N, C-alpha and C positions, 0 to 999 in steps of 0.2 A: 875832129876831136876823135873820131871813131879809129882813125888811122894811126894815133899817134900815140906811142906808146906810152902807157900809165907807170907809173911808178907802184900809185896803190891809190888807191878807190876807198875812202869812207864815206860808209854806208852810215849817216845821222849829224846830223849838223846842232847837234843842241850842246853843251858845255862841253861834253866828251869828246866829241867828233871836230867841233870847232880847237879847241887846246892840240889836239892831237894834229890835224892840220899843220895848226900855226908850228910844231915842230920840225914835220914832214917836212913844211914847204921852206923854211927857213936853212933845214938842211939840203938845199939846193933836189931833193925828191919833185916829180914829178906829181904833184899832189889833186885828185878830182872828190870834189865830195859831193855824195850824192845826196840829198836831205828834200822831202815829203810838207816838211812844216809842222809836223804831229804831235810835235813832243809835247807834255806833261808841263813844263819850264815856261811855256808859252802862257799857262796859267796859273799862274805863281806871284806871289809877292816874296823877294826872299828878303828877310832879315838877317839871314846867319852869315851874310857871304862876304869873305875878307877883302878890304877896301872900301866896303859901303856902309858905312856908319850909319845913314838915316834909311839905308835898304835901299832895294834896286827892283824895277817890276822886269817879270818872267821877258815880257817882249824885248824889251830895251837890252837886256843882257844877252838874250841871245843874237839880237842884231848888231850889240858891240862886237860879239863873239864872231860874227860872220866877217863885217869888216878888219876884226884886226888877222883872221885866217887868209881873206882873198889880198889884203894889204900885204900880207908875207909872202904872198904865189900863190896861193893854192884858187884850184877854179872849183866855180861853186855850180852844182846843175840843180835844178828847181825843178825836180823829179822823185818817182819810189820805185825804189829798188825793186823789181818783181820777182828777176831770178838770178842764181848765178850760179857761173858752169863750168867744169875744167876746161883750157883749152893747153893749148903745146908751150904758150907761155907764160901760162897761170892759170888765168881766170879770166871767162865776161861777163860782167853787169849787166845787164839787162834792164830796161826801167820801162813803166810805162808808157811812158813820150816814144819810145822805140830808139832812144840811144842803146848802142852797143861798145862799152867801155873795159878796152881789153888791158888788164893789169897784172904785175907782177906777184902781187901784195895786198892785201884787204883789212882794212879794220874795221869793225862792226862796231855802232854805237848806236843803236836803237833803242837804247830807254828800257822802257817796260817790253816792246816786243824781240820777240824771237823768229817773226817770219820770214824773213833772211836770212837769221841762219841754220833754220830748217831746211829753206830752200837749197844753203848750200853743202848741206851732210854733215854739219857741225854736231858733236854731242849736246844735247840740253837734259840739263838735270833740275832737279826742287830748288827753289830760291829759300833763302834763310830770311831775308830781308820782308818788314810786313808789306801786303799788298801786291807784291810780286810772285808771281805762279812758278815761272822759269827762269831761267838763266841760262847763256854757253857755259861751258865748263872750261875753264881756263887753268893753265898750269901759270907757276910764280910769275911767269915774266907775261903772262895774257895771251900766251899761244892757245887757238883750239886745236881740237882732235884733228882738224885738215892742215896740214903744213902751208904758210901763204896765208892763214886767214886768224884775225886776229881779233879779241874783244874788248872794249873799256868801257867803262862806266856803269850804271844798272844792268845792264845784257850780260856785265861779266861777274858781275855780284857787288859791285860798290855800292856804296848808299846811295839814295836818292838826293841827296843833298848836295846840289851843283856845285857847291867848293870843291867835296868828294870829289863827285863824277870829271869835271874839268879836273883835276890834280893827275885821276886815273887815267884818263886820255893821252897826257903830259907824259905821263909812265911807262905807258904801252910805246908811245911814238919813240921814247928813249930806248926800249928797248928791241923794238923791229930797227931802229935804226944802227943800233949799235951793233944785233944781228949782219945786217948788211955788209956794216963794215968791217967784221970782225975784230972790232974794239970799241971799247966804253965809249959811245959818245958823251 
């Protein structure tokens, strides 16, 4: 995987990241999701998620999201993104287990954590959501202050509710795809 050019690395495999991965992989982008499996969705019972009238346990939703993204063609890396460095091709995402993933685009979908965003040097601002301290500053499309780095879900200021973060992941992926294609996806 290290020698292969990756179109997009998505850091975070919760609802926002998995949803973004479904869209980018289905659009034939070589998509890799780096997920440390530390998200808050794993600790939740979700009673307000569309399509599950009886609710769904958070771990089941996360597992279904991963399966959906992998079925769409995304590759999953069970690891933690430690650094994001600029390179001639765009970026290199280095992980705790030693992966060096070279990519043209990054979507940060790290929930309540801005650590990867800080490592990438993007602008961080105060959050407005309850219990969230800081978020990535993004424009209306989901772009961060660093060209090629996008953010989606809670880390980008969306509500922590999974149906909202999943939708935000899809929205940002569509905007990234539209930018790459030069027309609305």
